[in-house]
gemmi code that builds the backbone of each chain (N, CA, C; Angstrom):
import gemmi

chains = {
    "A": [
        ("MET", (-156.313, -40.066, -159.314), (-155.394, -39.461, -158.243), (-156.621, -40.046, -157.182)),
        ("LYS", (-155.943, -40.449, -155.796), (-156.504, -41.018, -154.766), (-156.260, -39.814, -153.582)),
        ("GLN", (-157.617, -39.797, -152.654), (-157.522, -38.967, -151.696), (-157.714, -39.483, -150.209)),
        ("LEU", (-156.749, -38.997, -149.360), (-157.211, -39.613, -147.851), (-157.968, -38.020, -147.293)),
        ("LEU", (-159.075, -38.087, -146.757), (-159.760, -37.004, -146.315), (-160.098, -37.067, -144.806)),
        ("LEU", (-159.633, -36.746, -143.908), (-159.471, -36.953, -142.446), (-160.529, -35.752, -142.266)),
        ("VAL", (-161.605, -36.507, -141.609), (-162.726, -35.872, -141.267), (-163.033, -35.557, -139.803)),
        ("ALA", (-162.692, -34.246, -139.194), (-162.810, -34.024, -137.681), (-164.166, -33.509, -137.321)),
        ("HIS", (-164.411, -33.533, -136.172), (-165.716, -32.598, -135.806), (-165.878, -31.435, -136.079)),
        ("GLY", (-164.690, -30.717, -135.908), (-164.529, -29.386, -135.824), (-164.952, -28.759, -134.696)),
        ("SER", (-164.364, -27.511, -134.175), (-164.650, -26.995, -133.008), (-164.650, -25.403, -133.028)),
        ("ARG", (-165.303, -24.640, -132.101), (-165.542, -23.357, -132.199), (-164.046, -22.719, -131.620)),
        ("SER", (-163.444, -23.682, -131.216), (-161.951, -23.389, -130.749), (-160.945, -23.544, -132.101)),
        ("SER", (-160.353, -22.140, -132.594), (-159.114, -22.517, -133.613), (-158.390, -23.352, -133.285)),
        ("VAL", (-157.981, -23.423, -131.877), (-156.522, -24.109, -131.363), (-157.013, -25.585, -131.792)),
        ("SER", (-158.108, -26.199, -131.460), (-158.443, -27.464, -131.743), (-158.231, -27.686, -133.472)),
        ("ASN", (-158.948, -26.786, -133.888), (-158.918, -27.080, -135.404), (-157.497, -26.833, -135.971)),
        ("ASP", (-156.808, -26.118, -135.510), (-155.044, -26.130, -135.789), (-154.591, -27.383, -135.508)),
        ("GLU", (-155.092, -28.341, -134.576), (-154.365, -29.392, -133.982), (-154.905, -30.559, -135.324)),
        ("ILE", (-155.954, -30.309, -135.953), (-156.398, -31.190, -136.967), (-155.350, -31.000, -137.923)),
        ("ILE", (-155.253, -29.620, -138.555), (-154.574, -28.974, -139.380), (-153.043, -29.889, -139.442)),
        ("GLU", (-152.427, -29.570, -138.190), (-151.133, -30.319, -137.904), (-151.187, -31.729, -138.415)),
        ("LEU", (-152.161, -32.260, -137.500), (-152.025, -33.964, -137.799), (-152.283, -34.329, -139.272)),
        ("THR", (-152.785, -33.777, -140.001), (-153.100, -33.787, -141.620), (-151.453, -33.593, -142.207)),
        ("ALA", (-150.787, -32.493, -141.491), (-149.536, -32.491, -142.064), (-148.546, -33.310, -141.842)),
        ("THR", (-149.017, -33.994, -140.606), (-147.944, -35.260, -140.100), (-148.215, -36.473, -141.113)),
        ("LEU", (-149.688, -36.395, -141.410), (-150.026, -37.593, -142.053), (-149.272, -37.527, -143.769)),
        ("ARG", (-149.411, -36.081, -144.155), (-148.860, -36.157, -145.460), (-147.463, -36.567, -145.580)),
        ("GLY", (-146.737, -36.376, -144.378), (-145.328, -36.720, -144.597), (-145.424, -38.336, -144.243)),
        ("LYS", (-146.220, -38.956, -144.015), (-146.143, -40.396, -143.870), (-146.906, -41.298, -144.868)),
        ("GLY", (-147.742, -40.553, -145.323), (-148.661, -41.548, -146.003), (-148.789, -41.156, -147.925)),
        ("ASP", (-147.721, -40.393, -148.048), (-147.485, -40.114, -149.401), (-147.409, -41.486, -150.500)),
        ("PHE", (-147.086, -42.712, -149.609), (-146.759, -43.471, -150.570), (-148.411, -44.418, -151.085)),
        ("PHE", (-149.174, -44.283, -150.200), (-150.568, -44.603, -150.206), (-151.577, -43.560, -151.153)),
        ("PHE", (-151.427, -42.591, -150.833), (-152.291, -41.464, -151.242), (-151.671, -40.111, -152.108)),
        ("ASP", (-152.333, -39.801, -153.038), (-151.816, -38.713, -153.995), (-152.051, -37.307, -153.087)),
        ("ARG", (-152.958, -37.609, -152.280), (-153.466, -36.201, -151.518), (-154.160, -36.545, -150.085)),
        ("ILE", (-153.838, -35.998, -149.125), (-154.073, -36.320, -147.723), (-154.600, -34.735, -147.718)),
        ("ASP", (-155.923, -34.689, -147.140), (-156.640, -32.961, -146.608), (-157.274, -33.447, -145.408)),
        ("CYS", (-157.595, -32.544, -144.792), (-158.710, -32.528, -143.752), (-160.057, -31.783, -143.814)),
        ("ALA", (-161.343, -32.394, -143.474), (-162.355, -31.610, -143.546), (-162.967, -31.457, -142.310)),
        ("PHE", (-164.074, -30.551, -141.974), (-164.863, -30.676, -140.624), (-166.355, -30.667, -140.977)),
        ("LEU", (-166.816, -30.960, -139.977), (-168.240, -31.751, -139.839), (-168.961, -30.246, -139.358)),
        ("GLU", (-168.725, -29.731, -138.430), (-169.303, -28.579, -137.823), (-168.402, -27.410, -137.463)),
        ("PHE", (-168.647, -26.186, -137.643), (-167.719, -25.012, -137.007), (-166.856, -24.647, -137.727)),
        ("ALA", (-166.353, -25.310, -138.569), (-164.632, -25.134, -138.982), (-164.992, -25.486, -140.669)),
        ("GLU", (-163.963, -24.785, -141.196), (-163.996, -24.901, -142.756), (-162.647, -25.546, -143.051)),
        ("PRO", (-162.805, -26.456, -144.463), (-163.682, -26.583, -145.223), (-164.688, -27.855, -144.588)),
        ("GLY", (-166.032, -27.595, -145.164), (-166.774, -28.714, -144.961), (-166.396, -29.958, -145.541)),
        ("VAL", (-167.091, -31.026, -145.486), (-166.958, -32.493, -146.124), (-167.413, -32.286, -147.429)),
        ("ALA", (-168.616, -31.782, -147.594), (-169.250, -31.900, -149.073), (-168.462, -31.040, -150.091)),
        ("GLU", (-167.954, -29.730, -149.459), (-167.171, -29.224, -150.342), (-165.732, -29.470, -150.368)),
        ("SER", (-165.287, -30.196, -149.723), (-164.176, -30.714, -149.715), (-163.961, -31.914, -151.156)),
        ("ILE", (-165.215, -32.582, -150.692), (-165.002, -33.309, -152.063), (-165.375, -32.883, -153.464)),
        ("ASP", (-166.125, -31.832, -153.034), (-166.282, -31.316, -154.499), (-165.207, -30.753, -155.238)),
        ("GLN", (-164.604, -30.030, -154.317), (-163.136, -29.482, -154.835), (-161.842, -30.652, -155.311)),
        ("ALA", (-161.889, -31.497, -154.614), (-161.017, -32.820, -154.777), (-161.650, -33.277, -156.542)),
        ("VAL", (-162.676, -33.512, -156.334), (-163.241, -34.290, -157.729), (-162.950, -33.082, -158.824)),
        ("SER", (-163.138, -31.996, -158.488), (-162.871, -31.061, -159.484), (-161.252, -30.769, -160.092)),
        ("GLN", (-160.615, -31.306, -159.149), (-159.093, -31.100, -159.199), (-158.876, -32.385, -159.880)),
        ("GLY", (-159.474, -33.239, -160.096), (-159.305, -34.905, -160.871), (-159.108, -36.056, -159.761)),
        ("VAL", (-159.928, -35.572, -158.634), (-159.428, -36.956, -157.784), (-160.620, -37.797, -158.099)),
        ("GLN", (-160.393, -39.173, -158.184), (-161.139, -40.168, -158.696), (-161.552, -41.179, -157.612)),
        ("GLU", (-160.744, -41.041, -156.348), (-161.022, -41.954, -155.178), (-160.848, -41.206, -154.163)),
        ("ILE", (-161.502, -41.393, -152.947), (-161.699, -40.641, -151.944), (-162.148, -41.653, -150.495)),
        ("LEU", (-161.038, -41.508, -149.604), (-161.384, -42.534, -148.533), (-161.467, -41.366, -147.477)),
        ("LEU", (-162.675, -41.457, -146.814), (-162.959, -40.639, -145.726), (-162.921, -41.409, -144.547)),
        ("LEU", (-161.902, -40.919, -143.555), (-161.530, -41.334, -142.238), (-162.159, -40.654, -141.311)),
        ("PRO", (-162.932, -41.186, -140.551), (-163.795, -40.346, -139.358), (-162.515, -40.171, -138.095)),
        ("TYR", (-162.235, -39.100, -137.496), (-161.572, -38.854, -136.640), (-162.073, -38.693, -135.586)),
        ("PHE", (-162.738, -39.707, -135.018), (-163.578, -39.696, -133.870), (-163.515, -40.913, -133.011)),
        ("LEU", (-163.550, -40.405, -131.647), (-163.216, -41.687, -130.844), (-164.477, -42.543, -130.711)),
        ("ALA", (-165.820, -42.402, -130.842), (-166.524, -43.034, -130.569), (-167.588, -43.172, -132.074)),
        ("ALA", (-168.333, -44.100, -132.073), (-169.300, -44.064, -133.336), (-170.592, -43.526, -132.900)),
        ("GLY", (-170.577, -42.240, -132.588), (-171.927, -41.841, -132.498), (-172.572, -41.550, -133.933)),
        ("VAL", (-173.405, -40.509, -134.070), (-174.267, -40.198, -135.064), (-173.485, -39.099, -136.022)),
        ("HIS", (-172.692, -38.486, -135.657), (-171.766, -38.081, -136.893), (-170.907, -39.535, -137.676)),
        ("VAL", (-170.720, -40.367, -137.026), (-169.855, -41.508, -137.569), (-170.969, -42.218, -138.005)),
        ("SER", (-171.983, -42.702, -137.495), (-172.784, -43.727, -138.011), (-174.054, -43.185, -139.120)),
        ("ARG", (-174.423, -42.027, -138.958), (-175.498, -41.356, -139.964), (-175.061, -40.278, -140.831)),
        ("ASP", (-174.443, -39.103, -140.180), (-174.394, -37.774, -140.755), (-173.441, -38.006, -141.730)),
        ("LEU", (-171.871, -38.853, -141.631), (-171.001, -38.829, -142.382), (-171.216, -39.844, -143.760)),
        ("PRO", (-171.880, -41.309, -143.357), (-172.597, -41.743, -144.487), (-173.741, -41.206, -145.426)),
        ("ALA", (-174.261, -40.458, -144.928), (-175.450, -39.575, -145.748), (-174.480, -38.419, -146.600)),
        ("ILE", (-173.779, -37.571, -146.114), (-172.754, -36.944, -147.075), (-172.148, -37.781, -147.985)),
        ("ALA", (-171.269, -39.115, -147.826), (-171.022, -39.661, -148.661), (-171.955, -40.142, -150.018)),
        ("ALA", (-173.231, -40.861, -149.410), (-174.193, -41.255, -150.421), (-174.617, -40.024, -151.463)),
        ("ALA", (-174.692, -39.173, -151.020), (-175.056, -37.726, -151.702), (-174.173, -37.172, -152.634)),
        ("LYS", (-172.998, -37.595, -152.322), (-171.904, -36.969, -153.203), (-171.421, -38.454, -154.245)),
        ("ARG", (-171.542, -39.471, -153.888), (-171.702, -40.707, -154.986), (-172.564, -40.261, -155.725)),
        ("SER", (-173.928, -40.149, -155.698), (-174.972, -39.713, -156.499), (-174.437, -38.655, -157.720)),
        ("GLU", (-173.863, -37.360, -157.073), (-173.515, -36.564, -157.801), (-172.415, -36.561, -158.403)),
        ("HIS", (-171.663, -37.396, -158.060), (-170.194, -37.598, -158.846), (-170.197, -38.799, -159.232)),
        ("ALA", (-170.715, -39.052, -160.378), (-170.563, -40.652, -161.036), (-169.271, -40.960, -161.316)),
        ("GLY", (-168.879, -42.297, -161.011), (-167.444, -42.789, -161.338), (-166.762, -42.546, -160.265)),
        ("VAL", (-166.799, -41.578, -159.229), (-166.018, -41.082, -158.362), (-166.051, -42.297, -157.081)),
        ("LYS", (-165.188, -43.001, -156.559), (-165.273, -43.713, -155.594), (-165.068, -43.344, -154.287)),
        ("ILE", (-166.187, -43.279, -153.373), (-166.200, -42.656, -152.089), (-166.188, -43.682, -150.845)),
        ("GLY", (-165.392, -43.843, -150.144), (-165.419, -44.731, -149.154), (-165.381, -44.276, -147.831)),
        ("ILE", (-165.494, -45.026, -147.150), (-165.147, -44.466, -145.527), (-164.534, -45.904, -145.002)),
        ("SER", (-163.652, -45.198, -144.058), (-162.710, -46.359, -143.225), (-163.391, -46.413, -141.747)),
        ("ALA", (-163.008, -47.296, -141.277), (-163.634, -47.532, -139.660), (-163.032, -46.241, -138.664)),
        ("HIS", (-163.817, -45.646, -137.888), (-163.651, -44.550, -137.044), (-162.028, -44.682, -136.218)),
        ("PHE", (-161.468, -43.835, -136.135), (-160.114, -43.639, -135.293), (-160.609, -44.474, -134.423)),
        ("GLY", (-161.406, -44.572, -133.298), (-161.685, -45.114, -132.022), (-161.803, -46.688, -132.223)),
        ("ALA", (-161.839, -47.328, -133.197), (-161.681, -48.642, -133.828), (-160.635, -49.054, -133.513)),
        ("SER", (-159.375, -48.075, -133.992), (-157.889, -48.554, -133.994), (-157.452, -49.659, -132.820)),
        ("SER", (-156.842, -50.696, -133.092), (-156.275, -51.681, -132.090), (-155.168, -50.956, -131.200)),
        ("GLY", (-154.567, -50.222, -131.832), (-153.204, -49.563, -130.826), (-153.570, -48.512, -130.107)),
        ("ILE", (-154.765, -48.489, -129.790), (-154.941, -47.110, -128.819), (-154.629, -47.312, -127.462)),
        ("GLY", (-154.927, -48.477, -126.979), (-154.121, -48.978, -125.561), (-152.871, -48.900, -125.483)),
        ("ASN", (-151.946, -48.976, -126.824), (-150.220, -48.692, -126.515), (-150.442, -47.438, -126.361)),
        ("LEU", (-150.765, -46.595, -127.126), (-150.621, -45.333, -127.172), (-150.955, -44.500, -125.920)),
        ("LEU", (-152.094, -45.183, -125.261), (-152.545, -44.399, -123.807), (-151.355, -44.866, -122.573)),
        ("LEU", (-151.103, -45.774, -122.942), (-150.002, -46.415, -122.074), (-148.279, -46.010, -121.797)),
        ("THR", (-148.469, -45.302, -123.328), (-146.880, -44.520, -123.492), (-147.276, -43.276, -122.849)),
        ("LEU", (-148.770, -42.604, -123.207), (-148.718, -41.444, -122.369), (-148.807, -41.670, -120.937)),
        ("ALA", (-149.150, -42.517, -120.525), (-149.199, -42.551, -118.780), (-147.883, -42.510, -118.380)),
        ("ALA", (-147.037, -43.695, -119.351), (-145.777, -43.802, -118.511), (-144.846, -42.462, -118.603)),
        ("ALA", (-145.092, -41.682, -119.537), (-144.531, -40.257, -119.588), (-144.974, -39.387, -118.433)),
        ("ALA", (-145.994, -39.646, -118.264), (-146.619, -38.689, -116.597), (-146.270, -39.205, -115.776)),
        ("SER", (-145.839, -40.592, -115.261), (-145.705, -41.092, -114.175), (-144.649, -40.761, -113.638)),
    ],
    "B": [
        ("MET", (-150.841, -47.832, -103.275), (-151.497, -48.232, -104.840), (-151.755, -47.100, -105.556)),
        ("LYS", (-151.505, -47.565, -106.633), (-151.010, -46.452, -108.095), (-152.254, -46.851, -108.807)),
        ("GLN", (-153.146, -45.743, -109.135), (-154.392, -46.041, -109.995), (-154.280, -45.239, -111.441)),
        ("LEU", (-154.380, -45.685, -112.619), (-154.767, -44.887, -113.750), (-156.105, -45.043, -114.073)),
        ("LEU", (-156.857, -43.553, -114.150), (-158.253, -43.415, -114.330), (-158.094, -42.684, -115.780)),
        ("LEU", (-158.904, -43.649, -116.357), (-159.084, -43.232, -117.947), (-160.407, -42.411, -117.943)),
        ("VAL", (-160.323, -41.083, -118.400), (-161.594, -39.810, -118.362), (-161.868, -39.809, -119.492)),
        ("ALA", (-163.187, -40.305, -120.042), (-163.959, -40.002, -121.083), (-164.909, -39.150, -121.038)),
        ("HIS", (-165.331, -38.393, -122.206), (-166.408, -37.350, -121.882), (-167.878, -37.946, -121.555)),
        ("GLY", (-168.020, -39.339, -122.117), (-169.277, -40.011, -121.721), (-170.410, -39.626, -122.753)),
        ("SER", (-171.318, -40.405, -122.951), (-172.170, -40.424, -124.316), (-173.597, -40.591, -123.720)),
        ("ARG", (-174.571, -40.144, -124.359), (-176.025, -40.463, -123.967), (-176.315, -42.013, -124.639)),
        ("SER", (-175.253, -42.293, -125.432), (-175.449, -43.903, -126.081), (-174.275, -44.814, -125.336)),
        ("SER", (-175.346, -45.925, -124.936), (-174.513, -46.920, -124.070), (-173.427, -47.556, -124.779)),
        ("VAL", (-173.741, -47.707, -125.766), (-172.693, -48.281, -126.998), (-171.126, -47.409, -126.977)),
        ("SER", (-171.530, -46.275, -126.873), (-170.126, -45.271, -126.863), (-169.404, -45.786, -125.412)),
        ("ASN", (-170.545, -45.827, -124.298), (-169.596, -45.793, -123.115), (-169.096, -47.184, -122.847)),
        ("ASP", (-169.892, -48.279, -123.441), (-169.270, -49.718, -123.620), (-167.936, -49.898, -124.138)),
        ("GLU", (-167.730, -49.025, -125.600), (-166.506, -48.951, -126.045), (-165.200, -48.480, -124.703)),
        ("ILE", (-165.604, -47.784, -123.836), (-164.727, -46.781, -123.188), (-163.988, -48.051, -121.924)),
        ("ILE", (-165.365, -48.630, -121.889), (-165.406, -49.914, -120.841), (-164.506, -51.198, -121.224)),
        ("GLU", (-164.876, -51.393, -122.793), (-163.837, -52.612, -123.323), (-162.485, -51.980, -123.231)),
        ("LEU", (-162.209, -50.514, -123.482), (-160.717, -49.930, -123.671), (-159.915, -50.230, -122.387)),
        ("THR", (-160.736, -49.761, -121.341), (-160.219, -50.078, -119.755), (-159.836, -51.287, -119.567)),
        ("ALA", (-160.480, -52.430, -120.058), (-160.228, -53.932, -119.918), (-158.752, -54.085, -120.714)),
        ("THR", (-158.729, -53.874, -121.990), (-157.624, -53.766, -123.009), (-156.269, -53.276, -122.080)),
        ("LEU", (-156.455, -52.288, -121.458), (-155.688, -51.246, -120.780), (-154.990, -52.211, -119.287)),
        ("ARG", (-156.070, -52.980, -118.829), (-155.582, -53.603, -117.559), (-154.852, -54.773, -117.784)),
        ("GLY", (-155.074, -55.306, -119.501), (-154.232, -56.415, -119.740), (-152.916, -56.346, -119.854)),
        ("LYS", (-152.745, -54.984, -120.671), (-151.095, -54.357, -120.837), (-150.301, -53.485, -119.519)),
        ("GLY", (-151.408, -52.857, -119.045), (-150.762, -51.508, -118.044), (-150.373, -52.552, -116.313)),
        ("ASP", (-150.595, -53.465, -116.352), (-150.603, -53.959, -114.883), (-149.143, -53.798, -114.213)),
        ("PHE", (-148.390, -53.664, -115.126), (-146.687, -53.385, -114.642), (-146.561, -52.117, -113.816)),
        ("PHE", (-147.318, -51.113, -114.410), (-147.211, -49.800, -113.932), (-148.296, -49.344, -113.088)),
        ("PHE", (-149.385, -49.811, -113.099), (-150.783, -49.355, -112.139), (-150.951, -50.793, -111.620)),
        ("ASP", (-151.431, -50.358, -110.369), (-152.252, -51.641, -109.469), (-153.553, -51.595, -110.035)),
        ("ARG", (-154.182, -50.271, -110.435), (-155.474, -50.617, -110.618), (-155.711, -49.344, -112.017)),
        ("ILE", (-156.713, -50.271, -113.104), (-156.933, -48.993, -114.147), (-158.428, -49.131, -114.198)),
        ("ASP", (-159.017, -47.987, -114.101), (-160.193, -47.950, -114.041), (-160.887, -46.724, -115.061)),
        ("CYS", (-162.003, -46.517, -115.366), (-162.657, -45.296, -116.150), (-163.797, -44.544, -115.516)),
        ("ALA", (-163.887, -43.464, -116.062), (-164.920, -42.527, -115.393), (-165.172, -41.470, -116.339)),
        ("PHE", (-166.245, -40.724, -116.193), (-166.878, -40.064, -117.118), (-167.408, -38.528, -116.715)),
        ("LEU", (-167.032, -37.752, -117.595), (-167.575, -36.095, -117.257), (-168.806, -35.996, -117.214)),
        ("GLU", (-169.499, -36.331, -118.096), (-170.815, -36.307, -118.426), (-171.604, -37.704, -118.925)),
        ("PHE", (-172.898, -37.632, -118.671), (-173.795, -38.383, -119.135), (-173.772, -39.975, -118.713)),
        ("ALA", (-172.640, -40.339, -118.176), (-172.325, -41.555, -117.741), (-171.869, -41.821, -116.266)),
        ("GLU", (-172.104, -43.109, -115.958), (-171.523, -43.271, -114.406), (-170.450, -44.118, -114.813)),
        ("PRO", (-169.375, -44.493, -113.764), (-169.042, -43.481, -112.531), (-168.431, -41.934, -113.041)),
        ("GLY", (-168.947, -40.909, -112.215), (-168.392, -39.514, -112.522), (-166.952, -39.566, -112.107)),
        ("VAL", (-165.921, -38.618, -112.232), (-164.764, -38.577, -111.748), (-164.510, -38.492, -110.432)),
        ("ALA", (-165.265, -37.427, -109.892), (-164.707, -37.091, -108.169), (-165.292, -38.347, -107.619)),
        ("GLU", (-166.523, -39.011, -108.059), (-166.926, -40.309, -107.374), (-165.633, -41.603, -107.464)),
        ("SER", (-165.314, -41.756, -108.882), (-164.164, -42.484, -108.910), (-163.188, -42.306, -108.192)),
        ("ILE", (-162.738, -40.738, -107.920), (-161.605, -40.668, -107.087), (-161.944, -41.099, -105.643)),
        ("ASP", (-163.006, -40.758, -105.186), (-163.318, -40.895, -103.649), (-163.513, -42.349, -103.448)),
        ("GLN", (-163.838, -42.843, -104.141), (-163.876, -44.553, -104.036), (-162.563, -45.191, -104.271)),
        ("ALA", (-161.717, -44.654, -104.908), (-160.154, -45.412, -104.898), (-159.539, -44.965, -103.796)),
        ("VAL", (-159.576, -43.638, -103.023), (-158.934, -43.100, -102.163), (-159.541, -44.210, -100.894)),
        ("SER", (-160.705, -44.514, -100.811), (-161.457, -45.104, -99.635), (-160.894, -46.387, -99.806)),
        ("GLN", (-160.256, -47.008, -100.868), (-160.242, -48.483, -101.151), (-158.454, -48.292, -100.944)),
        ("GLY", (-157.840, -46.937, -100.401), (-156.667, -47.252, -100.217), (-155.086, -46.738, -101.538)),
        ("VAL", (-155.906, -46.187, -102.330), (-155.023, -45.590, -103.609), (-154.676, -44.298, -103.126)),
        ("GLN", (-153.235, -44.187, -103.245), (-152.417, -42.927, -102.911), (-151.871, -42.179, -104.165)),
        ("GLU", (-152.158, -42.822, -105.198), (-151.601, -41.733, -106.340), (-152.562, -42.318, -107.510)),
        ("ILE", (-153.018, -41.186, -107.961), (-154.169, -41.093, -109.169), (-153.503, -40.557, -110.362)),
        ("LEU", (-153.513, -41.111, -111.459), (-153.095, -40.750, -112.815), (-154.558, -40.325, -113.679)),
        ("LEU", (-154.950, -39.255, -113.893), (-156.006, -38.776, -114.710), (-155.842, -39.113, -116.175)),
        ("LEU", (-156.019, -39.713, -116.923), (-155.657, -39.472, -118.461), (-156.927, -39.135, -119.163)),
        ("PRO", (-156.746, -38.049, -119.829), (-158.014, -37.564, -120.514), (-157.836, -38.131, -122.070)),
        ("TYR", (-159.133, -38.956, -122.394), (-159.331, -39.501, -123.300), (-160.208, -38.605, -124.261)),
        ("PHE", (-159.676, -37.602, -124.904), (-159.878, -36.601, -125.541), (-158.997, -36.288, -126.581)),
        ("LEU", (-159.549, -36.292, -127.849), (-158.943, -35.643, -128.849), (-158.338, -34.452, -128.852)),
        ("ALA", (-159.411, -33.658, -128.426), (-158.544, -31.833, -128.651), (-158.822, -31.437, -127.065)),
        ("ALA", (-157.771, -30.730, -126.992), (-157.596, -30.056, -125.480), (-158.386, -28.770, -125.618)),
        ("GLY", (-160.143, -28.996, -125.653), (-161.235, -28.351, -125.052), (-161.589, -27.942, -123.775)),
        ("VAL", (-162.376, -27.285, -123.284), (-162.808, -26.784, -122.054), (-162.651, -27.934, -120.968)),
        ("HIS", (-162.961, -29.208, -121.345), (-162.998, -30.261, -120.357), (-161.696, -30.804, -119.997)),
        ("VAL", (-160.818, -30.692, -121.033), (-159.580, -31.028, -120.609), (-158.689, -29.688, -119.964)),
        ("SER", (-159.048, -28.768, -120.468), (-158.182, -27.629, -119.752), (-158.497, -27.017, -118.987)),
        ("ARG", (-159.923, -27.143, -118.421), (-160.419, -26.563, -117.375), (-161.361, -27.635, -116.381)),
        ("ASP", (-162.058, -28.104, -116.732), (-163.205, -29.100, -116.114), (-162.478, -29.928, -115.177)),
        ("LEU", (-161.527, -30.864, -115.708), (-160.759, -32.039, -115.127), (-159.828, -31.230, -114.276)),
        ("PRO", (-159.083, -30.406, -114.539), (-157.867, -29.816, -113.806), (-158.800, -29.342, -112.377)),
        ("ALA", (-159.938, -28.618, -112.573), (-160.675, -28.167, -111.388), (-161.041, -29.172, -110.428)),
        ("ILE", (-161.567, -30.539, -111.175), (-161.892, -31.613, -110.356), (-160.657, -31.976, -109.366)),
        ("ALA", (-159.600, -31.907, -110.258), (-158.291, -32.905, -109.515), (-158.163, -31.544, -108.346)),
        ("ALA", (-157.773, -30.684, -108.504), (-157.523, -29.600, -107.553), (-158.560, -29.578, -106.118)),
        ("ALA", (-159.766, -29.695, -106.546), (-160.710, -29.876, -105.481), (-160.630, -31.266, -104.622)),
        ("LYS", (-160.090, -32.213, -105.421), (-160.236, -33.595, -104.756), (-158.829, -33.483, -104.205)),
        ("ARG", (-157.503, -33.071, -104.581), (-156.033, -32.978, -103.877), (-156.826, -32.103, -102.407)),
        ("SER", (-157.471, -31.108, -102.262), (-157.591, -30.200, -101.010), (-158.389, -31.139, -100.236)),
        ("GLU", (-159.213, -32.139, -100.753), (-160.134, -32.882, -100.037), (-159.625, -34.321, -99.450)),
        ("HIS", (-158.202, -34.909, -100.568), (-157.646, -35.955, -99.841), (-156.293, -35.554, -99.559)),
        ("ALA", (-156.047, -35.100, -98.588), (-154.625, -34.707, -98.267), (-153.398, -36.049, -98.395)),
        ("GLY", (-152.428, -35.872, -98.893), (-151.547, -36.905, -98.875), (-151.745, -38.111, -100.256)),
        ("VAL", (-152.863, -37.665, -100.882), (-153.181, -38.435, -101.945), (-152.528, -37.634, -103.381)),
        ("LYS", (-151.421, -38.032, -103.948), (-151.213, -37.678, -105.343), (-152.069, -37.616, -106.435)),
        ("ILE", (-152.564, -36.446, -106.791), (-153.511, -36.592, -108.152), (-152.844, -35.964, -109.470)),
        ("GLY", (-152.295, -36.628, -110.268), (-151.886, -35.902, -111.455), (-152.996, -36.101, -112.597)),
        ("ILE", (-152.424, -35.293, -113.732), (-153.106, -35.566, -114.933), (-151.975, -35.684, -116.229)),
        ("SER", (-152.105, -36.292, -116.979), (-151.247, -36.576, -118.297), (-152.039, -35.683, -119.397)),
        ("ALA", (-150.978, -35.647, -120.088), (-151.541, -34.935, -121.339), (-152.625, -35.777, -122.057)),
        ("HIS", (-153.551, -35.031, -122.750), (-154.806, -35.866, -123.342), (-154.323, -36.751, -124.514)),
        ("PHE", (-155.191, -37.560, -124.827), (-154.757, -38.522, -126.151), (-154.568, -38.051, -126.992)),
        ("GLY", (-155.267, -36.711, -127.576), (-154.933, -36.389, -129.096), (-153.346, -35.650, -129.187)),
        ("ALA", (-152.890, -35.454, -127.790), (-151.404, -34.963, -128.000), (-150.233, -36.167, -128.205)),
        ("SER", (-150.924, -37.722, -128.258), (-150.094, -38.666, -128.360), (-149.384, -38.377, -129.923)),
        ("SER", (-147.862, -38.961, -129.831), (-147.076, -38.748, -131.173), (-147.552, -39.895, -132.202)),
        ("GLY", (-147.931, -40.909, -131.633), (-148.599, -41.995, -132.638), (-149.663, -42.023, -133.161)),
        ("ILE", (-150.345, -41.036, -133.177), (-151.734, -41.109, -133.966), (-151.822, -41.180, -135.592)),
        ("GLY", (-151.172, -40.452, -136.008), (-150.801, -40.625, -137.574), (-150.562, -41.812, -137.687)),
        ("ASN", (-149.625, -42.723, -137.250), (-149.321, -43.998, -137.768), (-150.665, -45.066, -137.723)),
        ("LEU", (-151.315, -44.874, -136.693), (-152.642, -45.364, -136.426), (-153.621, -44.925, -137.400)),
        ("LEU", (-153.639, -43.812, -137.833), (-154.248, -43.238, -139.025), (-154.299, -43.896, -140.175)),
        ("LEU", (-152.867, -44.099, -140.582), (-152.627, -44.562, -141.977), (-152.942, -46.419, -141.487)),
        ("THR", (-152.688, -46.639, -140.604), (-152.909, -48.022, -140.562), (-154.314, -48.397, -140.911)),
        ("LEU", (-155.143, -47.377, -140.247), (-156.749, -47.698, -140.594), (-157.205, -47.335, -141.817)),
        ("ALA", (-156.525, -46.406, -142.729), (-156.738, -45.874, -143.848), (-156.213, -47.248, -144.934)),
        ("ALA", (-154.984, -47.941, -144.558), (-154.368, -49.248, -145.508), (-155.385, -49.828, -145.440)),
        ("ALA", (-156.154, -50.504, -144.196), (-157.148, -51.477, -144.084), (-158.249, -51.393, -144.896)),
        ("ALA", (-158.634, -49.971, -145.258), (-160.028, -49.431, -145.835), (-159.384, -49.632, -147.395)),
        ("SER", (-158.434, -49.444, -147.620), (-157.989, -49.344, -149.142), (-158.513, -50.380, -149.943)),
    ],
}
model = gemmi.Model(1)
for chain_id, residues in chains.items():
    chain = gemmi.Chain(chain_id)
    for i, (resn, *xyz) in enumerate(residues, 1):
        res = gemmi.Residue()
        res.name, res.seqid = resn, gemmi.SeqId(i, " ")
        for name, pos in zip(("N", "CA", "C"), xyz):
            atom = gemmi.Atom()
            atom.name, atom.element = name, gemmi.Element(name[0])
            atom.pos, atom.b_iso = gemmi.Position(*pos), 0.0
            res.add_atom(atom)
        chain.add_residue(res)
    model.add_chain(chain)
structure = gemmi.Structure()
structure.add_model(model)
structure.setup_entities()
């Protein structure tokens, strides 16, 4: 079983966290060809946490996890914190493949989305 | 003259700020049909600031400015700080139209970009 885990920063505002949960639901509708499960987790301020989500997925039979950092910039959360969690969980769950994709801000399609947004507001 | 001003949070890391500057250059290449000028500004930690950018654009003949909040979540920067700056600048520069688009995280195409990123890493 293969899981895509969207990792967001997490906010003190439940509205922001709900946006991530809704986005994850959208992903489920589109990505079920590639992933058996699509979930989200948060680094701070919201539940579930990333480590906890990985543990739960593994206990439910997931053998491959791709962490996708939902961050615009590759700051310390992306460059240090998330790789550290992944490394710890790889040691803990031998045989489970845990990868990390590029962070969202590295997507080449962002410019087009921004112009679409700008055109809608003009 | 019409300007698109991409507004990012700004970071203590110059690498993150440089990502925004590069993204703005990409936008310039794609959006020059809609906007006479495309620039970026930062709310914190980096220059130029938003108020300063607006003042400069107006002094250079820009009559219409669209602020595009480059934020994933509609937190206080998007819902309070940026509208407050826009309101102050509207009072200061009578006759200049200053609008704010939806924040980037509200784009409907984000799910597809995330799956593209995930597929590339799989």
